[in-house]
C-alpha positions in Angstrom: -74.2 -68.9 -40.9 -74.2 -72.0 -38.6 -73.4 -70.4 -35.5 -75.8 -67.7 -35.8 -77.8 -67.3 -32.5 -80.4 -64.3 -33.0 -80.8 -61.0 -34.7 -82.5 -58.0 -33.4 -83.5 -55.1 -35.2 -82.6 -51.6 -33.6 -84.4 -48.5 -34.7 -86.9 -50.1 -37.2 -90.1 -48.3 -37.1 -93.6 -49.8 -37.0 -95.8 -49.1 -40.0 -99.5 -48.2 -39.1 -102.5 -47.4 -41.2 -104.1 -44.1 -40.4 -107.9 -43.3 -40.8 -108.3 -39.4 -41.0 -112.0 -39.2 -40.8 -113.7 -35.7 -42.2 -115.9 -34.6 -39.3 -117.9 -32.1 -41.5 -118.6 -35.2 -44.0 -119.5 -37.6 -41.0 -121.8 -34.6 -39.6 -123.5 -34.3 -42.9 -124.3 -37.9 -43.4 -125.3 -38.2 -39.7 -122.7 -40.9 -38.9 -120.8 -41.6 -35.7 -117.1 -42.0 -35.9 -117.5 -45.0 -33.2 -119.9 -46.8 -35.5 -117.5 -46.7 -38.3 -114.7 -48.4 -36.2 -117.2 -50.8 -34.6 -117.9 -52.0 -38.3 -114.5 -52.4 -39.0 -113.6 -54.3 -36.0 -116.7 -56.7 -36.7 -115.5 -57.3 -40.1 -111.8 -57.9 -39.3 -112.4 -59.8 -35.8 -109.5 -62.5 -35.2 -110.8 -65.2 -33.0 -109.4 -68.7 -32.4 -110.5 -71.4 -34.9 -109.7 -74.6 -33.0 -106.8 -76.8 -32.2 -105.1 -79.2 -34.6 -103.7 -82.2 -32.7 -100.5 -83.5 -34.7 -99.1 -86.5 -32.7 -97.7 -85.3 -29.6 -98.1 -81.7 -30.4 -101.2 -79.5 -30.4 -101.3 -76.3 -32.7 -103.6 -73.5 -32.2 -105.2 -72.2 -35.4 -106.1 -68.4 -35.7 -107.9 -67.0 -38.7 -106.1 -63.9 -39.9 -108.1 -60.6 -40.5 -109.1 -59.6 -44.1 -107.3 -56.3 -43.9 -103.9 -56.3 -45.2 -103.3 -53.2 -47.2 -104.7 -49.9 -47.7 -106.6 -51.0 -50.8 -108.4 -53.7 -48.6 -109.5 -50.8 -46.3 -110.6 -48.6 -49.1 -112.7 -51.3 -50.7 -114.7 -51.8 -47.5 -118.5 -51.4 -47.8 -120.1 -50.2 -44.5 -124.0 -50.3 -43.8 -125.6 -47.5 -41.6 -129.4 -48.2 -41.8 -130.3 -48.6 -45.4 -127.3 -46.9 -46.8 -124.1 -48.1 -47.9 -120.8 -46.3 -48.0 -117.2 -47.1 -49.0 -114.8 -46.4 -46.3 -113.0 -44.3 -48.7 -115.9 -42.1 -48.9 -115.8 -41.4 -45.2 -111.8 -41.1 -44.5 -108.6 -40.7 -46.2 -106.4 -43.9 -45.6 -102.5 -43.7 -45.6 -99.8 -45.9 -44.2 -97.2 -44.1 -42.2 -94.8 -44.8 -39.3 -96.2 -44.9 -35.9 -96.0 -41.3 -34.5 -94.6 -41.0 -31.7 -92.0 -43.8 -32.4 -91.1 -46.3 -29.5 -87.6 -45.8 -30.0 -84.9 -44.3 -32.5 -81.5 -45.6 -33.5 -78.7 -43.3 -35.1 -75.2 -43.6 -36.4 -72.9 -40.4 -36.4 -76.2 -38.2 -36.0 -77.8 -39.9 -39.1 -81.1 -42.1 -39.0 -80.3 -45.9 -39.2 -81.4 -49.2 -38.5 -79.0 -51.5 -36.7 -78.7 -55.3 -36.6 -77.5 -56.9 -33.5 -76.2 -59.9 -34.5 -75.5 -62.5 -31.6 -73.6 -66.0 -31.7 -74.8 -69.4 -30.4 -73.2 -70.2 -26.9 -70.2 -72.3 -27.5 -69.1 -70.9 -31.1 -65.7 -69.5 -32.1 -66.3 -65.7 -32.0 -63.2 -65.1 -34.4 -64.8 -67.5 -36.9 -68.2 -66.1 -36.4 -66.7 -62.5 -36.9 -65.0 -63.4 -40.4 -68.2 -64.7 -41.7 -70.2 -62.0 -40.7 -67.8 -59.7 -42.3 -68.0 -61.8 -45.5 -71.9 -61.3 -45.6 -71.5 -57.8 -44.9 -69.2 -57.0 -47.9 -71.6 -59.3 -50.1 -74.6 -57.2 -48.8 -72.7 -53.9 -49.6 -72.4 -54.4 -53.1 -76.3 -55.2 -53.4 -77.6 -52.0 -51.8 -78.9 -49.1 -53.7 -77.3 -45.8 -53.6 -77.6 -43.7 -50.4 -77.6 -46.6 -48.1 -74.3 -47.6 -46.5 -73.4 -50.2 -44.0 -71.1 -49.3 -41.0 -69.9 -51.6 -38.3 -70.8 -50.1 -34.9 -69.1 -52.8 -32.7 -67.4 -55.9 -33.4 -66.8 -58.3 -30.4 -64.4 -60.4 -32.8 -62.1 -57.8 -33.0 -62.1 -57.0 -29.5 -61.5 -60.6 -28.6 -58.8 -61.0 -31.1 -57.0 -57.9 -29.7 -57.4 -59.2 -26.1 -56.5 -62.7 -26.8 -53.4 -61.6 -28.8 -52.2 -59.6 -25.8 -52.9 -62.1 -23.2 -51.2 -64.8 -25.4 -48.0 -62.3 -25.8 -47.8 -62.1 -22.1 -48.1 -65.8 -21.7 -45.2 -66.3 -24.0 -43.2 -63.6 -22.2 -44.0 -65.4 -18.8 -42.9 -68.8 -20.2 -39.6 -67.1 -21.5 -38.9 -65.3 -18.1 -39.4 -68.7 -16.3 -37.1 -70.7 -18.6 -34.4 -68.0 -18.4 -34.6 -68.1 -14.5 -34.6 -71.6 -14.4 -31.5 -72.0 -16.9 -29.6 -69.5 -14.7 -30.4 -70.8 -11.2 -30.2 -74.5 -11.9 -28.0 -74.6 -14.8 -28.4 -75.8 -18.5 -29.3 -79.6 -17.9 -31.2 -79.2 -14.5 -33.2 -76.2 -16.3 -33.9 -78.2 -19.3 -35.8 -80.5 -17.2 -38.0 -77.9 -16.0 -38.3 -76.6 -19.5 -39.6 -79.8 -20.8 -42.2 -79.9 -18.0 -43.8 -76.4 -18.9 -45.1 -77.6 -22.4 -46.2 -80.8 -20.8 -48.4 -79.4 -18.2 -49.8 -76.7 -20.5 -50.7 -79.6 -23.0 -52.6 -81.5 -20.2 -54.1 -78.3 -19.3 -55.4 -77.7 -22.7 -56.8 -81.2 -22.7 -58.8 -80.5 -19.7 -60.2 -77.1 -20.9 -61.0 -78.9 -24.0 -63.2 -81.7 -22.4 -64.7 -79.3 -19.7 -65.8 -76.7 -22.1 -63.5 -74.1 -20.8 -62.6 -71.7 -23.8 -59.5 -69.8 -24.5 -60.5 -66.2 -23.2 -59.4 -63.7 -21.0 -59.9 -65.2 -17.6 -58.5 -68.6 -18.6 -55.4 -67.1 -20.1 -55.0 -64.9 -17.1 -55.0 -68.1 -14.9 -52.5 -69.6 -17.1 -50.4 -66.5 -16.6 -50.9 -66.7 -12.8 -50.4 -70.5 -12.8 -47.3 -70.4 -15.1 -45.1 -69.1 -12.1 -46.5 -71.6 -9.7 -46.4 -74.8 -11.9 -42.6 -75.0 -12.2 -41.9 -75.0 -8.3 -42.5 -78.6 -8.1 -40.5 -79.5 -11.0 -37.7 -77.3 -9.5 -37.7 -79.1 -6.3 -37.6 -82.5 -8.0 -34.8 -81.5 -10.0 -32.8 -80.0 -7.3 -33.2 -83.1 -5.0 -31.9 -85.2 -7.9 -29.0 -82.8 -8.4 -28.3 -83.0 -4.5 -28.3 -86.8 -4.5 -26.0 -87.1 -7.6 -23.4 -84.8 -6.0 -23.6 -87.1 -3.0 -22.7 -90.0 -5.0 -26.1 -91.5 -5.9 -26.7 -93.1 -9.6 -29.4 -91.5 -11.6 -32.1 -94.0 -11.0 -31.2 -93.8 -7.2 -31.4 -89.9 -7.3 -34.9 -90.3 -9.3 -36.3 -92.9 -6.9 -35.2 -90.6 -3.7 -36.6 -87.4 -5.4 -40.2 -89.1 -5.8 -40.3 -90.8 -2.3 -39.0 -87.7 -0.3 -40.7 -84.9 -2.2 -44.0 -86.2 -3.5 -46.5 -85.9 -0.4 -44.6 -82.5 1.0 -45.2 -81.0 -2.4 -48.7 -82.4 -2.8 -49.4 -80.6 0.6 -48.0 -77.5 -0.6 -50.0 -77.6 -4.0 -53.4 -78.1 -2.1 -52.5 -75.1 0.1 -51.9 -73.0 -2.8 -55.0 -74.1 -4.6 -56.8 -73.3 -1.2 -55.9 -69.6 -2.0 -58.2 -69.7 -5.0 -61.2 -71.6 -3.5 -63.2 -68.4 -2.5 -63.1 -67.6 -6.1 -64.5 -71.1 -7.2 -67.1 -70.9 -4.5 -68.3 -67.4 -5.1 -71.9 -67.7 -6.2 -72.4 -64.0 -7.4 -72.3 -62.8 -10.9 -68.6 -61.9 -10.4 -67.8 -65.5 -9.3 -69.5 -66.8 -12.1 -67.5 -64.8 -14.4 -64.2 -65.6 -12.8 -64.9 -69.3 -12.2 -62.6 -70.6 -15.0 -59.5 -68.9 -13.2 -60.3 -71.0 -10.2 -60.7 -74.1 -12.3 -57.6 -73.6 -14.7 -55.2 -72.7 -11.8 -56.4 -75.4 -9.6 -56.1 -78.1 -12.5 -52.8 -76.9 -13.6 -51.2 -76.9 -10.3 -52.4 -80.5 -9.7 -51.1 -81.6 -13.1 -47.7 -79.8 -12.3 -47.6 -82.0 -9.1 -48.1 -84.9 -11.2 -45.8 -84.0 -14.0 -43.1 -83.4 -11.0 -43.4 -86.6 -9.2 -43.8 -88.9 -12.5 -42.2 -87.2 -15.5 -39.7 -85.0 -13.9 -37.5 -87.8 -12.5 -38.0 -89.7 -15.7 -36.6 -86.9 -17.9 -34.1 -86.1 -15.4 -32.8 -89.6 -15.8 -31.9 -89.0 -19.5 -30.8 -85.5 -19.3 -29.0 -85.0 -15.9 -25.3 -85.9 -15.8 -24.0 -87.7 -12.7 -21.5 -85.5 -10.7 -18.4 -86.4 -9.1 -18.9 -87.0 -5.3 -18.1 -83.9 -3.2 -17.4 -81.7 -6.1 -16.5 -78.3 -5.0 -19.5 -75.8 -4.9 -19.9 -73.2 -7.7 -19.6 -69.5 -7.5 -23.4 -69.0 -6.9 -23.6 -71.9 -4.3 -20.3 -69.8 -2.3 -22.4 -66.6 -2.5 -25.6 -68.2 -1.3 -23.8 -70.0 1.4 -22.3 -66.7 2.6 -25.5 -64.7 2.6 -27.2 -67.6 4.4 -24.7 -67.8 7.2 -24.6 -63.8 7.6 -28.4 -64.1 7.9 -28.2 -66.9 10.7 -25.6 -64.8 12.6 -27.8 -62.0 13.0 -31.0 -63.9 12.9 -32.8 -61.4 15.4 -32.2 -58.6 13.2 -33.6 -60.4 10.1 -36.7 -61.3 12.2 -37.1 -57.9 13.5 -36.8 -56.3 9.9 -39.3 -58.9 8.5 -41.9 -58.1 11.1 -41.5 -54.4 10.5 -42.0 -55.1 6.9 -45.1 -57.2 7.4 -46.6 -54.3 9.8 -45.8 -51.8 7.3 -47.5 -53.9 4.4 -50.6 -54.2 6.5 -50.7 -50.0 6.7 -50.0 -49.8 2.9 -52.9 -51.9 2.3 -55.2 -48.9 3.2 -54.0 -47.1 0.3 -55.0 -49.9 -2.2 -58.3 -49.4 -3.9 -61.1 -52.1 -3.3 -61.9 -53.1 -7.0 -62.8 -56.6 -8.2 -62.3 -56.1 -12.1 -59.9 -53.7 -13.6 -61.0 -50.6 -15.6 -61.9 -51.4 -19.0 -59.6 -50.9 -21.8 -62.2 -50.5 -24.4 -62.0 -47.1 -26.2 -65.8 -46.7 -25.7 -67.8 -44.0 -23.6 -71.3 -44.6 -22.4 -73.5 -41.3 -21.9 -76.8 -41.7 -20.3 -79.2 -39.1 -20.7 -82.4 -38.7 -18.6 -85.1 -36.1 -19.2 -88.1 -35.3 -16.8 -90.0 -38.6 -16.4 -93.1 -37.0 -18.2 -91.0 -36.1 -21.1 -91.7 -37.1 -24.5 -89.5 -39.0 -27.0 -89.4 -35.9 -29.3 -88.1 -33.8 -26.6 -85.2 -36.6 -25.7 -84.4 -36.7 -29.3 -83.9 -32.9 -29.5 -81.5 -32.9 -26.5 -79.5 -35.6 -28.0 -79.3 -33.6 -31.2 -77.8 -30.8 -29.5 -75.3 -33.1 -27.7 -74.4 -35.0 -30.9 -73.8 -31.6 -32.9 -71.0 -31.1 -30.2 -69.3 -34.5 -31.1 -69.1 -34.0 -34.9 -66.1 -31.4 -34.7 -64.4 -33.2 -31.8 -61.4 -34.8 -33.4 -61.0 -37.4 -30.5 -64.1 -39.1 -31.5 -64.1 -41.8 -34.2 -67.9 -42.6 -34.2 -70.9 -42.8 -32.3 -74.1 -44.4 -32.1 -77.3 -43.1 -30.2 -80.3 -44.8 -28.8 -83.4 -42.6 -28.0 -86.1 -44.2 -25.9 -84.2 -47.4 -25.0 -80.6 -48.3 -23.9 -77.9 -49.8 -26.4 -78.0 -53.7 -27.0 -75.4 -55.6 -24.7 -72.4 -55.6 -26.7 -70.3 -55.7 -23.4 -71.2 -58.2 -20.7 -70.8 -55.5 -17.7 -73.5 -53.2 -19.4 -76.4 -52.8 -17.6 -79.4 -53.1 -19.9 -82.0 -50.1 -19.6 -85.7 -50.3 -19.8 -87.5 -48.8 -22.6 -88.6 -45.0 -21.6 -89.4 -42.1 -23.9 -87.4 -39.9 -21.4 -84.1 -41.9 -21.7 -81.3 -41.6 -24.2 -77.9 -43.4 -24.5 -74.9 -42.7 -26.6 -71.9 -45.1 -27.3 -68.9 -43.0 -28.1 -65.8 -44.5 -29.7 -62.9 -42.6 -29.2 -59.6 -42.6 -31.5 -57.7 -44.2 -28.4 -58.2 -45.2 -24.7 -56.5 -42.0 -23.3 -58.4 -39.7 -25.6 
């Protein structure tokens, strides 16, 4: 797999070799257990064997010990005084897992060994997930009976679902903007605005490609936010052209006037809008690092929308818009807007007073808003942390988690769960806090059938 970053084993137990001495036999032979261990250490000492200089590199050489299996230990000859003994004459030698274990991993209450597979930075998580699933399918056919492979968590599936939802929302936003443009401006003027949207998005995608910004939740969310803003400049340009055409100007004259009269004011307004997102871009905290692409994408999208509005929108308008007859009668929408504007100006003090009251009311209403930088997670996973007394053993923690997991087996809302004894789960989710390894700590990751379960 070309984009494979690293693999971490979860729940793999360390094998050790135990020497079980017979106290009675040692006493009968007059041998101290410490003498046996010292003799073994002397025969299996690992010391530096020098350094090899290979060009610009220095390679340290270490001689490995001679004991690599139980048979090697059984054949060891030990000398005590004038007598020689085999180690197998003094102790029974067996290979077992370390007891107590440092950590345990289980899936649906059954002992398991987990593989935490991470992708290299900059890779495509969806392509990586597809490749990984192919390897899992191949591995499943080669495993012996009784060993199953289960997927605990797949970031590729989460990303695919999230990107799909945001992409759907992006297309909905584009459709809404186009409909509003056609209704408010008319078919021809709305078509000019509609042409500017894909042009701006294409330029933004080029910027994202060369700046290393990938398509993810934050960047797609930034595009959705910017979409309602990036058509403003194009609308201003088109409306100015339509106004000049109605005044009798030709298409080139209307396009030139729209550029010269609106370019600088629109740039000022665009920079003011970008300034509203500067605190996000300058935030040096971890949250700021997480959402920096929101500031970058919105800022670039708005600046590019201004560029398209002052250069391309007039050019497109020259070919799409139609010259109007001078002093043409206003349409129904314009007559309605003019009447509303006249009524507003006649009762301007009432309008100002109502606006101030609404503004003051909005300030009081902000007290009811919750202060939360990130929204609640929509993932169907529940994290359960179990803390035992700090002098507790890993066996006591395991027994407590056994009782907890027994309740999950019959819960219809639970799809699957994984448990970690003696340490926390690997970071399969960015906001997840890593926990240090402790025998008195355990964590469960419960996946529900649905988010509202």
